[in-house]
C-alpha positions as CSV (number, residue, x, y, z in Angstrom):
1,X,10.5,-7.0,6.6
2,X,11.1,-3.3,5.5
3,X,13.7,-0.8,6.6
4,X,13.6,2.6,5.1
5,X,16.4,5.0,6.1
6,X,16.7,8.8,5.3
7,X,14.8,8.3,1.9
8,X,14.7,11.3,-0.4
9,X,12.8,11.3,-3.7
10,X,11.6,13.7,-6.3
11,X,9.5,13.9,-9.4
12,X,10.0,16.4,-12.2
13,X,12.8,18.0,-10.3
14,X,10.7,18.7,-7.2
15,X,11.7,17.1,-3.9
16,X,8.7,15.3,-2.3
17,X,10.3,12.8,0.2
18,X,12.7,14.6,2.5
19,X,14.1,11.9,4.7
20,X,11.7,9.1,5.4
21,X,12.6,6.6,8.2
22,X,10.3,3.6,8.6
23,X,10.6,0.0,9.9
24,X,7.8,-2.5,9.4
25,X,8.2,-5.9,11.0
26,X,6.3,-9.3,10.2
27,X,2.9,-9.5,11.7
28,X,2.5,-5.6,11.9
29,X,-0.1,-3.2,10.4
30,X,1.1,0.3,10.0
31,X,-1.1,3.3,9.1
32,X,0.4,6.4,7.4
33,X,-1.9,9.4,7.6
34,X,-1.3,13.0,6.8
35,X,-2.7,16.1,4.9
36,X,-2.9,16.3,1.1
37,X,0.5,16.8,-0.6
38,X,2.5,15.4,2.3
39,X,4.1,12.6,0.3
40,X,2.0,9.6,1.2
41,X,1.3,8.4,-2.3
42,X,4.8,9.2,-3.4
43,X,6.1,7.0,-0.7
44,X,4.0,4.1,-2.0
45,X,5.2,4.7,-5.6
46,X,8.8,4.9,-4.7
47,X,8.7,1.7,-2.7
48,X,6.7,-0.1,-5.7
49,X,9.4,1.2,-8.1
50,X,7.4,3.7,-10.3
51,X,10.1,5.0,-12.7
52,X,8.5,8.5,-12.7
53,X,10.0,9.0,-9.3
54,X,13.8,9.5,-8.7
55,X,15.4,8.4,-5.4
56,X,18.1,11.0,-4.7
57,X,19.4,9.5,-1.5
58,X,18.7,7.1,1.3
59,X,18.0,3.3,1.3
60,X,15.2,0.8,1.4
61,X,15.7,-2.8,2.5
62,X,13.1,-5.5,1.9
63,X,13.5,-8.9,3.5
64,X,17.2,-8.3,3.7
65,X,17.6,-7.2,0.1
66,X,18.2,-3.8,-1.5
67,X,14.7,-2.8,-2.6
68,X,15.8,0.3,-4.6
69,X,18.1,-2.0,-6.7
70,X,15.2,-4.2,-7.9
71,X,13.0,-3.4,-10.9
72,X,9.3,-3.2,-10.3
73,X,8.4,-6.8,-11.3
74,X,11.2,-8.2,-9.2
75,X,9.9,-6.4,-6.2
76,X,6.5,-8.0,-6.9
77,X,7.9,-11.4,-7.2
78,X,9.8,-10.9,-3.9
79,X,6.5,-10.2,-2.2
80,X,5.7,-6.6,-2.4
81,X,2.1,-5.5,-3.4
82,X,0.7,-2.1,-4.2
83,X,-3.0,-1.5,-4.1
84,X,-3.6,1.6,-6.2
85,X,-5.6,4.7,-5.1
86,X,-7.1,4.7,-8.7
87,X,-7.0,1.2,-10.1
88,X,-6.6,1.2,-13.9
89,X,-8.9,-0.6,-16.4
90,X,-7.4,-3.0,-18.8
91,X,-9.9,-3.7,-21.6
92,X,-9.6,-6.9,-23.5
93,X,-7.6,-8.7,-20.7
94,X,-9.7,-11.0,-18.7
95,X,-9.1,-11.2,-14.8
96,X,-8.5,-15.0,-15.1
97,X,-5.7,-14.6,-17.7
98,X,-4.3,-11.5,-15.9
99,X,-4.0,-13.2,-12.6
100,X,-2.8,-16.5,-13.9
101,X,0.0,-14.8,-15.8
102,X,0.9,-13.0,-12.6
103,X,0.9,-16.1,-10.5
104,X,3.0,-18.0,-13.1
105,X,5.5,-15.2,-13.6
106,X,6.1,-15.4,-9.8
107,X,6.4,-19.1,-9.9
108,X,8.8,-19.0,-12.8
109,X,10.9,-16.5,-10.8
110,X,11.3,-19.1,-8.0
111,X,11.9,-21.9,-10.5
112,X,8.6,-23.5,-10.0
113,X,6.4,-25.1,-12.6
114,X,3.4,-23.1,-13.9
115,X,0.0,-23.7,-12.1
116,X,-2.3,-25.9,-14.1
117,X,-5.6,-24.3,-15.3
118,X,-7.6,-26.5,-13.0
119,X,-5.5,-25.7,-9.9
120,X,-5.6,-21.9,-10.8
121,X,-9.5,-21.9,-11.1
122,X,-9.8,-23.7,-7.7
123,X,-7.5,-20.9,-6.3
124,X,-9.6,-18.2,-7.8
125,X,-12.7,-19.7,-6.3
126,X,-11.2,-19.9,-2.8
127,X,-9.8,-16.3,-3.0
128,X,-13.0,-14.7,-4.3
129,X,-14.8,-15.8,-1.2
130,X,-12.3,-13.7,0.8
131,X,-13.7,-10.4,-0.5
132,X,-17.1,-11.6,-1.7
133,X,-16.2,-11.0,-5.3
134,X,-19.0,-12.1,-7.8
135,X,-17.8,-14.7,-10.2
136,X,-19.1,-12.5,-13.1
137,X,-16.7,-9.7,-12.0
138,X,-13.8,-12.2,-11.9
139,X,-14.7,-13.2,-15.4
140,X,-14.7,-9.7,-16.9
141,X,-11.8,-7.6,-18.3
142,X,-9.5,-6.2,-15.6
143,X,-11.6,-3.4,-13.8
144,X,-13.5,-2.5,-17.0
145,X,-16.8,-1.0,-16.2
146,X,-16.3,-1.7,-12.5
147,X,-17.6,0.8,-9.8
148,X,-15.1,2.3,-7.4
149,X,-16.1,-0.2,-4.8
150,X,-15.7,-3.1,-7.2
151,X,-12.3,-2.0,-8.3
152,X,-11.1,-1.7,-4.7
153,X,-12.6,-5.2,-3.9
154,X,-10.8,-6.5,-7.0
155,X,-7.4,-5.1,-5.6
156,X,-7.9,-7.1,-2.5
157,X,-8.8,-10.2,-4.5
158,X,-5.5,-9.7,-6.4
159,X,-3.7,-9.4,-3.0
160,X,-5.3,-12.6,-1.8
161,X,-4.2,-14.6,-4.9
162,X,-0.7,-13.3,-4.9
163,X,-0.2,-13.6,-1.1
164,X,2.5,-10.9,-0.8
165,X,4.7,-10.5,2.2
166,X,4.1,-6.7,2.3
167,X,1.0,-5.0,1.1
168,X,0.9,-1.2,0.6
169,X,-2.7,0.0,0.3
170,X,-2.8,3.5,-1.0
171,X,-6.1,5.1,0.1
172,X,-8.1,2.0,-0.4
173,X,-11.0,3.7,1.4
174,X,-11.2,6.4,-1.2
175,X,-14.7,6.6,-2.9
176,X,-16.0,3.6,-1.0
177,X,-19.4,3.6,0.7
178,X,-19.8,1.9,4.2
179,X,-20.7,-1.5,2.8
180,X,-17.8,-1.7,0.3
181,X,-15.4,-0.3,3.0
182,X,-16.5,-3.1,5.4
183,X,-16.0,-5.9,2.7
184,X,-12.6,-4.6,1.7
185,X,-11.3,-4.1,5.2
186,X,-12.5,-7.6,6.2
187,X,-10.7,-9.0,3.2
188,X,-7.4,-7.3,4.5
189,X,-8.0,-8.6,8.0
190,X,-8.6,-12.2,6.8
191,X,-5.3,-12.1,4.9
192,X,-3.3,-10.9,7.9
193,X,-0.7,-13.5,9.3
194,X,2.4,-13.4,11.5
195,X,4.6,-13.8,8.4
196,X,3.2,-10.8,6.3
197,X,2.7,-7.1,7.0
198,X,0.5,-4.2,5.7
199,X,1.0,-0.4,5.3
200,X,-2.3,1.3,5.1
201,X,-2.3,4.9,3.6
202,X,-5.3,6.9,4.4
203,X,-6.6,10.5,5.2
204,X,-9.4,9.3,7.5
205,X,-9.9,7.4,10.8
206,X,-12.9,5.5,9.5
207,X,-10.9,2.9,7.7
208,X,-9.0,2.3,10.9
209,X,-12.3,1.3,12.6
210,X,-12.1,-1.8,10.5
211,X,-8.4,-2.4,9.9
212,X,-6.7,-2.0,13.3
213,X,-3.2,-0.7,13.0
214,X,-0.4,-1.5,15.5
215,X,1.4,1.8,14.7
216,X,0.3,5.1,13.1
217,X,2.7,7.6,11.4
218,X,1.9,11.1,10.5
219,X,3.7,12.2,7.3
220,X,4.0,16.0,6.6
221,X,6.3,17.9,4.3
222,X,7.8,14.7,3.1
223,X,8.8,13.3,6.5
224,X,7.4,11.2,9.2
225,X,6.9,13.8,12.0
226,X,4.9,11.7,14.5
227,X,4.5,8.2,15.5
228,X,2.2,6.6,18.0
229,X,-0.3,3.8,18.7
230,X,-3.7,3.4,17.3
231,X,-5.2,6.0,19.7
232,X,-3.5,8.6,17.5
233,X,-6.2,8.2,14.8
234,X,-8.9,9.2,17.3
235,X,-6.8,12.3,18.1
236,X,-6.5,13.2,14.4
237,X,-10.2,12.7,14.0
238,X,-10.9,15.2,16.8
239,X,-8.2,17.8,16.1
240,X,-7.4,17.4,12.5
241,X,-3.8,17.9,11.3
242,X,-3.3,21.5,12.3
243,X,-1.8,20.7,15.7
244,X,0.8,18.6,14.0
245,X,1.5,21.2,11.3
246,X,1.9,23.9,14.0
247,X,4.2,21.8,16.0
248,X,6.4,20.9,13.1
249,X,6.4,24.4,11.6
250,X,7.4,25.9,15.0
251,X,10.4,23.4,15.2
252,X,11.5,24.4,11.8
253,X,11.4,28.0,12.6
254,X,13.4,27.4,15.7
255,X,16.1,25.5,13.9
256,X,16.3,28.3,11.2
257,X,16.8,30.8,14.0
258,X,19.5,28.7,15.5
259,X,21.5,28.5,12.4
260,X,21.4,32.2,11.8
C-alpha cells in the first residue's frame, strides 16, 4: 500500500523529517505517536503533497506508484485521504456541492461518468449514518460555524463518501469530548476493510482505546525511533515520552563519540 524509504523533508529551509522509513499494508491500522515538534504533522503534509514542504531526498511509493511525483489532486484521486488537525471553513460552498464535485472529479479521473444528483443524494444519506451526521450539517457550507467535534465528524463523513485506500488522520482526537471522540472513532472503525489502511497520528493513548492499531510507531526528531504493537500505547501513557527521548539521545551521543 505505502512504502516510505529514508524520507527527508524541510520547510522554510529547516529540515523536519530526517529519514522516515514506514511500510503500511492493506488492512492495517498504524498509529504514529510522539512529542510536539517531532514531525508527525509534517509527515502527513508531505504524503498529502502540501507544496509548502520540500522533499530533499528519499522516496514514497503508493500502490506501486511514485507518490512524490503526483500533484496533490492526483494523490487524492489515487486513493489517499488526509483528515486535517484543524479543518478549514469554506463559506458559501455547500457540503453537497463540495462532495459531489470531489466524487465526480475522481470518477472523471478514472473515465467514469458523473454520478447523478439522485444517486449522489442517496450516497450522502448512507454515509451520514456512519458518523451520525445531522442532515442540517450536511446541507450547510463546509465546516462554517461547526464546533470542533462537528468538523472532525465531517472529516470522517468525507472519508466515508470518498472511500480512500489510505486515510491519514492527523490528530483527529484534538479538541474532542468523549462522546464526539467515540462517534468519530466508530466511524473510522466501520470504514475499515481488508483493502484499505489507516494511519492515525495522535499524542494520546485515549484515541487508541477506540481505534485499535496493529502497529504503533514513535516519531522523534524527524525519525521513527521505536516500533511495537498496541501495548506500546499503554507504556507511553504510563511513562510518557521521556524514556524514548533518553534512549535516542544516548544513542546519538554514542555515535558522535565514535566518530570523533
